[in-house]
PADO-497278 format. One record per residue (C-alpha): residue in one letter; x, y negated, z negated. Coordinates in pm, whole numbers, padded with zeros to 5 digits. Layout:
 type   east  north     up
    A      X      Y      Z
...
This chain:
 type   east  north     up
    M  15474 -04246 -23679
    D  15410 -04135 -24042
    E  15636 -03796 -24080
    Q  15329 -03665 -24326
    P  15272 -03272 -24309
    L  15015 -03211 -24054
    K  14723 -02931 -24030
    I  14753 -02731 -23728
    L  14502 -02520 -23580
    I  14714 -02271 -23342
    T  14434 -02049 -23151
    D  14494 -01734 -22945
    P  14285 -01508 -22741
    H  14433 -01176 -22782
    L  14322 -00858 -22975
    Q  14661 -00650 -22982
    G  15065 -00752 -22965
    G  15230 -00874 -22730
    G  15534 -01196 -22663
    Q  15250 -01460 -22691
    V  15154 -01293 -23036
    R  15450 -01311 -23156
    Y  15483 -01676 -23066
    V  15213 -01763 -23276
    T  15271 -01595 -23585
    K  15609 -01664 -23575
    L  15573 -02068 -23512
    A  15291 -02056 -23801
    R  15508 -01888 -24069
    A  15805 -02097 -23971
    L  15580 -02441 -23949
    G  15434 -02365 -24241
    R  15832 -02334 -24374
    L  15819 -02708 -24313
    G  15550 -02747 -24513
    H  15276 -02790 -24277
    H  14926 -02691 -24334
    V  14856 -02423 -24037
    T  14537 -02209 -23968
    I  14542 -01930 -23709
    G  14218 -01923 -23491
    C  14151 -01595 -23332
    K  13880 -01321 -23266
    R  13722 -01117 -23483
    G  13983 -00785 -23535
    S  14270 -00967 -23339
    I  14578 -00869 -23466
    L  14658 -01194 -23601
    E  14455 -01187 -23917
    E  14674 -00945 -24038
    G  14968 -01212 -23880
    A  14834 -01497 -24047
    V  14866 -01284 -24353
    E  15251 -01209 -24283
    A  15307 -01549 -24179
    G  15148 -01666 -24517
    C  14921 -01921 -24353
    D  14521 -01881 -24343
    A  14325 -01683 -24070
    Y  13987 -01845 -23923
    A  13861 -01476 -23693
    Q  13510 -01670 -23623
    F  13575 -01652 -23239
    H  13450 -01471 -22961
    Y  13714 -01604 -22672
    K  13540 -01371 -22373
    G  13625 -01496 -22046
    G  13404 -01570 -21738
    L  13033 -01767 -21773
    R  12903 -01634 -22119
    P  12692 -01915 -22211
    R  12590 -01740 -22581
    L  12953 -01637 -22667
    W  13109 -01985 -22555
    S  12819 -02183 -22716
    G  12885 -02004 -23028
    D  13243 -02071 -22987
    L  13209 -02454 -22943
    R  12973 -02420 -23237
    T  13267 -02241 -23475
    L  13554 -02501 -23340
    Q  13334 -02797 -23397
    Q  13240 -02639 -23782
    F  13599 -02590 -23808
    V  13708 -02962 -23721
    R  13445 -03115 -23938
    D  13548 -02857 -24247
    A  13894 -02905 -24242
    T  13983 -03171 -23998
    P  14293 -03057 -23830
    D  14530 -03311 -23686
    I  14621 -03094 -23400
    L  14462 -02809 -23187
    H  14708 -02590 -23032
    A  14591 -02311 -22756
    N  14799 -02079 -22628
    G  14579 -01853 -22391
    S  14264 -01956 -22131
    Q  13951 -01877 -22308
    D  14073 -02050 -22648
    H  14222 -02372 -22457
    W  13866 -02379 -22268
    I  13682 -02412 -22603
    S  13926 -02671 -22780
    G  13947 -02882 -22474
    L  13536 -02880 -22403
    G  13445 -02883 -22781
    N  13651 -03175 -22874
    R  13518 -03346 -22547
    L  13196 -03283 -22688
    H  13262 -03387 -23042
    A  13217 -03703 -23195
    Q  13564 -03648 -23381
    K  13822 -03646 -23190
    T  14125 -03388 -23187
    C  14473 -03384 -23024
    V  14515 -03109 -22794
    V  14822 -02937 -22744
    R  14851 -02602 -22518
    T  15163 -02401 -22458
    R  15202 -02195 -22105
    H  15406 -01858 -22155
    N  15405 -01760 -21831
    T  15422 -01831 -21443
    D  15062 -01691 -21373
    V  14893 -01887 -21128
    V  14678 -02198 -21226
    K  14411 -02259 -20952
    E  14453 -02632 -20838
    H  14064 -02728 -20838
    H  13893 -02989 -21087
    L  13787 -02800 -21367
    N  14142 -02773 -21432
    R  14250 -03080 -21356
    W  13980 -03215 -21619
    L  14098 -02950 -21860
    N  14480 -02966 -21836
    T  14457 -03388 -21814
    D  14162 -03550 -21948
    W  14113 -03298 -22220
    T  14443 -03188 -22332
    D  14736 -03426 -22454
    W  15030 -03250 -22467
    Q  15162 -02909 -22290
    I  15465 -02725 -22378
    A  15620 -02475 -22118
    V  15864 -02210 -22308
    C  16096 -02251 -22022
    D  16217 -02472 -21743
    A  16091 -02210 -21498
    V  15756 -02227 -21612
    R  15733 -02642 -21652
    E  15904 -02625 -21294
    I  15593 -02441 -21150
    R  15375 -02654 -21378
    I  15486 -03022 -21286
    H  15433 -02965 -20903
    Q  15089 -02877 -20935
    P  14820 -03181 -20924
    V  14647 -03039 -21246
    F  14904 -03124 -21442
    D  15071 -03453 -21533
    P  15437 -03392 -21552
    A  15495 -03705 -21795
    R  15294 -03473 -22094
    M  15457 -03169 -22058
    E  15798 -03046 -22199
    T  16003 -02743 -22233
    I  16040 -02596 -22568
    H  16194 -02202 -22569
    N  16046 -01945 -22826
    G  16312 -01881 -23120
    V  16430 -01592 -23327
    D  16530 -01537 -23674
    I  16899 -01527 -23628
    D  16960 -01348 -23986
    E  16692 -01085 -23926
    F  16855 -00971 -23622
    S  17257 -00984 -23750
    P  17470 -00687 -23645
    N  17397 -00402 -23936
    A  17633 -00101 -23924
    E  17411  00116 -24121
    A  17094  00067 -23917
    R  17325  00149 -23589
    H  17443  00442 -23738
    R  17108  00593 -23881
    I  16970  00499 -23509
    R  17234  00639 -23304
    Q  17232  00931 -23530
    E  16878  00990 -23476
    F  16907  00978 -23120
    G  17183  01170 -23119
    Y  17429  00970 -23031
    T  17819  00993 -23103
    D  18084  00734 -23106
    A  18168  00833 -22798
    H  17859  00725 -22600
    V  17823  00370 -22439
    V  17407  00318 -22530
    V  17249  00078 -22243
    G  16899 -00042 -22396
    M  16573 -00197 -22297
    A  16347 -00289 -22512
    A  16040 -00421 -22292
    R  15675 -00306 -22257
    L  15683  00008 -21969
    N  15548 -00239 -21669
    F  15612 -00296 -21313
    A  15733 -00637 -21432
    K  16030 -00554 -21598
    G  16157 -00384 -21338
    H  16272 -00038 -21521
    R  16330  00125 -21191
    Y  16628 -00076 -21105
    L  16755  00001 -21375
    F  16697  00369 -21333
    E  16861  00362 -20996
    A  17188  00188 -21048
    A  17223  00415 -21396
    Q  17186  00695 -21087
    S  17466  00550 -20911
    L  17706  00542 -21204
    R  17627  00877 -21330
    D  17913  01064 -21216
    T  18215  00829 -21293
    H  18072  00693 -21625
    S  17971  01041 -21814
    E  17934  00802 -22172
    M  17667  00618 -22041
    R  17310  00681 -22219
    L  17001  00514 -22148
    L  16770  00434 -22480
    I  16434  00304 -22318
    L  16213  00134 -22611
    G  15832  00065 -22572
    Q  15529  00202 -22383
    G  15281  00062 -22139
    E  15071  00196 -21840
    I  15353  00357 -21610
    E  15535  00573 -21906
    A  15456  00897 -21663
    A  15589  00697 -21336
    L  15886  00578 -21481
    R  15937  00983 -21648
    E  15877  01074 -21318
    D  16157  00848 -21127
    V  16369  00969 -21382
    C  16333  01333 -21336
    V  16340  01290 -20972
    R  16701  01117 -21005
    E  16805  01394 -21231
    L  16897  01149 -21524
    D  16671  01352 -21768
    G  17009  01403 -21984
    I  17082  01057 -22062
    V  16762  00864 -22042
    H  16529  00888 -22343
    F  16216  00732 -22383
    A  16123  00644 -22760
    G  15794  00501 -22692
    F  15663  00275 -22975
    R  15906  00169 -23288
    S  15779 -00025 -23588
    D  16161 -00019 -23663
    I  16216 -00203 -23309
    G  16456 -00417 -23480
    D  16672 -00129 -23609
    C  16662  00033 -23264
    M  16819 -00226 -23093
    Q  17139 -00189 -23331
    A  17196  00125 -23154
    F  17277 -00050 -22811
    D  17604 -00124 -22696
    I  17487 -00313 -22367
    G  17080 -00446 -22302
    V  16928 -00493 -22000
    L  16619 -00687 -21917
    P  16582 -00654 -21502
    S  16270 -00848 -21482
    V  16088 -00944 -21123
    A  15768 -01093 -21267
    T  15626 -01323 -21569
    E  15926 -01319 -21791
    A  15947 -01691 -21911
    S  16128 -01716 -22249
    S  16190 -01341 -22423
    F  16179 -01243 -22795
    S  16307 -00963 -22667
    L  16625 -01081 -22513
    M  16694 -01325 -22784
    E  16683 -01094 -23048
    Q  16961 -00859 -22864
    M  17149 -01114 -22801
    A  17142 -01227 -23183
    T  17237 -00849 -23274
    Q  17576 -00937 -23094
    I  17451 -00713 -22767
    P  17551 -00808 -22436
    M  17318 -00847 -22210
    I  17250 -00779 -21827
    V  16979 -01003 -21743
    S  16735 -01105 -21351
    D  16747 -01403 -21233
    H  16357 -01416 -21294
    G  16186 -01676 -21436
    G  16385 -01835 -21850
    S  16607 -01547 -21890
    K  16902 -01686 -21718
    E  16853 -01990 -21910
    I  16904 -01840 -22229
    C  17171 -01556 -22133
    R  17394 -01691 -21889
    D  17639 -01535 -21636
    G  17985 -01453 -21749
    E  17930 -01580 -22109
    E  17701 -01399 -22272
    G  17695 -01137 -21997
    F  17555 -01147 -21620
    V  17266 -01281 -21447
    V  17189 -01022 -21176
    Q  16962 -01082 -20866
    Q  16598 -00975 -20949
    G  16469 -00665 -20787
    Q  16821 -00486 -20686
    A  16970 -00250 -20825
    V  17306 -00314 -20655
    P  17406 -00589 -20867
    I  17315 -00413 -21182
    A  17498 -00121 -21113
    S  17826 -00365 -21057
    A  17713 -00556 -21398
    L  17679 -00229 -21547
    G  18001 -00082 -21448
    Q  18221 -00371 -21571
    L  18053 -00325 -21924
    L  18067  00037 -21926
    S  18438  00035 -21857
    D  18567 -00284 -22080
    A  18492 -00236 -22410
    G  18646 -00579 -22461
    M  18442 -00747 -22277
    R  18150 -00634 -22432
    T  18306 -00773 -22815
    R  18355 -01082 -22614
    F  18004 -01138 -22453
    G  17836 -01033 -22764
    A  18001 -01253 -22984
    Q  17929 -01541 -22754
    A  17566 -01401 -22721
    R  17500 -01448 -23128
    R  17650 -01781 -23095
    R  17445 -01905 -22865
    I  17140 -01786 -23016
    A  17216 -01954 -23305
    A  17299 -02262 -23157
    E  16977 -02300 -22938
    F  16721 -02058 -22994
    T  16635 -02016 -23393
    L  16310 -01992 -23515
    E  16358 -02294 -23727
    L  16449 -02498 -23411
    L  16158 -02380 -23220
    A  15934 -02506 -23512
    K  16117 -02836 -23551
    R  16100 -02924 -23185
    T  15708 -02807 -23166
    V  15661 -03081 -23469
    E  15810 -03308 -23268
    A  15628 -03247 -22957
    Y  15281 -03238 -23184
    R  15380 -03640 -23290
    R  15445 -03704 -22906
    A  15104 -03591 -22847
    L  14940 -03758 -23120
    E  15092 -04103 -23010
    V  14943 -04028 -22632
    H  14631 -03921 -22845
    D  14598 -04253 -23027
    Q  14714 -04418 -22698
    R  14421 -04280 -22498
    L  14166 -04294 -22719
    V  14201 -04701 -22728
    N  14193 -04680 -22345
């Protein structure tokens, strides 16, 4: 197939940030660097408008992307999409959420000028097995990308998907942006009052039950008396912050746990970590935070839920532990707290792992390869 640059409309229905929004903006920027023309389609007022500017691409913030049965808003979005297709003649419509997928799939179905439709699946959420979803995912969509094998494995066993038209492409990060930085490490540790004697255990995730903070706190409670050097730095905000703070008080961890909240300099804050923990129990797929910490040369403890174990391998870049259990976390954490050499070895291997398999450049190149496969399928389906 002709390797000419592609014109791509990447869409997403979110107003605020999160992993999916980061995927869209990072991928758009990387695709642009490869010479492709990318437009981000989003809601009016979405953070993706600003993200498009940062990514160096166009924003088309004309959609409503409302869920549920909303005939007036849906018809408006369908007209908006069809106008964009007529004017911009994109090669690819790349959807990332439910609402935008339905608009792209249905709008494409109704339009005389058919465009190749691709969908990225970012999570393990249940997809109902009814005829409408079958039409959307098999008849109206040419190709699907799962961000980890765990997500793909769930989908390929559902009759509303075609396993032959789905592949895994993990997320990726800018390896240079997350290089170890001694100056940032010193500055942030000084800000939070950490000395060289402290071993900082960090967690960078939204404050949500799915992320498993409680299991880290329970593990820390069991290690507190034997590891006085341990400190916990919690980055992020979310709906269960009050409950987590109460849990810390009940466990008498107040003196060693610091909730830093939202930080615009989260990359610098992660430099302060000596050990990273991601004990997720739900919704975890291909974590940007995990990759960023590993690129920063931080040894990790991750749960065996979702795609984390595909990124961090047990005994190589850190430890993979059973989800929803504090005891395995305590065991792994105790080993890393006690062995600085192990932390150094795992951390160095973690950065090598990201550089070899999970860079932003690889994400873009693999996605372009997927687009070209999708275009081949699209052309075949038009003929048939």
